[in-house]
N, C-alpha and C positions, 0 to 999 in steps of 0.2 A: 418489911422493910431492909433495905441493903444494909449488909455491915459497912460501917467508914475501914475507908481503904488510908491505912500509912504505909507509903512505901517501904523504906526501911526495916519495919517491923514486918509486914508480911513477905517480904524475899529472904529475910535472916530466917525466918521459919520453914519458909518453903525450901530455900539452899538446901534444908539437911533432908530430904527427903527426893527433890529433884529428881537426881540421875537417877535415881533405883526407881522411878515412876515413868521416866523417859522412854516413849516408842520411836521408833526411827519408820519412818511410812515417808507415800511417795511424795508428800507435801515436802518432807525436809528433802528429798533427792532431786524433786525437781529444784527446789530455793537453793542448793547448793551446787548443781549444775551449772544454773544460770549464772548465779553470782560468779563463779570463776570464769564463764566464758564472757562475762562483762568486764572482768578485772582484767583478763587478757588483751580485749580489743580496743576499751575504751580509754585505759589509763597505759603510758607510754612506757613508764618504770617508777617501782619505787623500793625503796631500801631500806625504809624503816615504817613500822606497824605500830598502831597505839588501836587498840581492842575496846572496846567499852562495853562492861557487861557480857564479860565470857563465857559466864555459866562452869561446867564442868568440861569446857575447851573444846566445843565440838568443831566451833567455825576456827579456834586458834591453829587446833591439828588439820583442818583443812590446808587452812592458806600454807601453812609452813611445807607441806607436803606438793603441794601446786604453784608453792613462787619458791624452790630453793636458794635465790640468790639473796633472800631476803637477809640483811645485817644486823638488825636488831626488831624485836617484837616485845611489845608490852601489854600484857594483859592483866584487864583491871575489872572486879567485882566485887560488890559491898559484901559478899557472905563466904565469912573464912572456911565454913565446909565446903562453898563449890570452887573456891581457891586450890584445899587440898585434891578436890576429885579433879579437879585441871591439872595439876602437877602428874598425876596418874596418867590419866587420859593422854598427856602429851609425854609421857615417857620415850617413847624413841626419838621423839622431834624435839627433847629437850636439852638442846644444848647451853649450858647456863651463861654462855658467852652473849647468846641471841636472845634466847627465849627468858622474860622476868616477869615477876608477876607482884600485883598490889593488891590490898582489899581496902576499898574505899568505895563508895557510891560517888557516880560524877561530881557532882555538886560540891564535894568536899576536895575533890580530886586536885593534889598541888603539885605540878609538874614544870619546872623551868626548860621546855624543851618542845619545840615545832616536829612534828612528825609527815612524813609524805605523805600516809595515809591513815586517817582517823575513820575506824569501821565500827559499828554496833548492829549487831542482827536479833530482830524482837527483843528490843529494849527499851528504845525509844517511846512505844505504845504503853509502857506502862510508867510515865513520867505525869505528875498531874498537870494540867492543864496550865496550873499558874505558876507550874515552874520550867516549861518547857520551853519558851522564850530566852531565859537563860542557859540551860541546856545545849540546846543548838546552839549560841553565839559563842558558848566554851569550846564548843568543838569546833568551831570554825576556826578560834581564836590558836587551837593547838596545832593546826594543820598547817603547813607549809602550802599544801594546793587539792589534795583531795578529800573529801568527805562522804564518806559512803555509809548510809543505811536501810536496812529490810526490816520493813514493819507494815503491819495491816495498815490498808486503806481501800475505804468502797465509797463512791462520792455519794450516795445516800446511807447515812447513818443508820444501822438496824434497831428495831425498837427495844432488844432485848441484849444487854451489854453488862458484862461480867463489871463488878468496880474498880475494877486494878485494868482495864482495858480501855483504852481512848484512839481515837484516831485524829490527828493532828495532820495540820494542812505544812507538810512538808518545805514543797517548794516554796510559799508563803515566807515561811519561815526563816530558810535559809536567805532568800533575797531581801529580806528587811536585816541582814547584817550588813548589809551593803559592802560585804568584802567577797560576794560568791558572784562569780561574772555571766559564769554557765549554771545552770539545773535544771537535769531532768531525770524524769521517771520513767521505770520500766517495770510494766505488772507482770508477776509470775504467774505465765497463761502457758499454759501447754495444749495445743490446739492439732486436731487430726481432721479427714474425712467427715468422720461420724460422731466426733467428740469433744469436747473443750473442757479441759480441769485447769478450773481458777483457784488459787490457794488465797485469792483475796487479800495479797500481800504486795508490794510493790519494789525496787531496787528505785532507790533515791540517790543521785550523784550531784553534789555542789563541788563547781571547780571555783578554787580560790583565786583571788585578782594577783 
């Protein structure tokens, strides 16, 4: 019998060891390269960014290094340990006037502001199916224009799935908010003449009305 998955309990516990257990590999490299390329070509501009589920700051540091014109970057994670890791990991790019951190889960996050870009990377796949609709709606409501998430996505759900992982229909969920005028999906795949490297992830981009 699979263990019961309680998101906050699981990630508060895992947040204590996540960074030290993290192993950078070609999947993450391809993911990062495709994300940056996509943002540079698909988004005309963005000055303010809200990142949900920042973890130890991998994407935060990447974004700040690749987009030096960002004027405000708010990174959120429910794990206090991950936030402390993120502060250290982003230290070189941690201008206190630009980069701020918040300890909170998405559901409890209370921000009275909208951001040009709301982004999350490998976060929404861990949201319970009963909560993903409201989380997507909240992300859209916190954005001025762009919402981008990278998450696991396969057309056919595998028979064996870890209890903390879910495949959600992100395009349908974004469209159901009635605020997204355009939603696109870009599979994170690398192809050559004799090979294909498929991360089983996609970039989802919702453009707000």
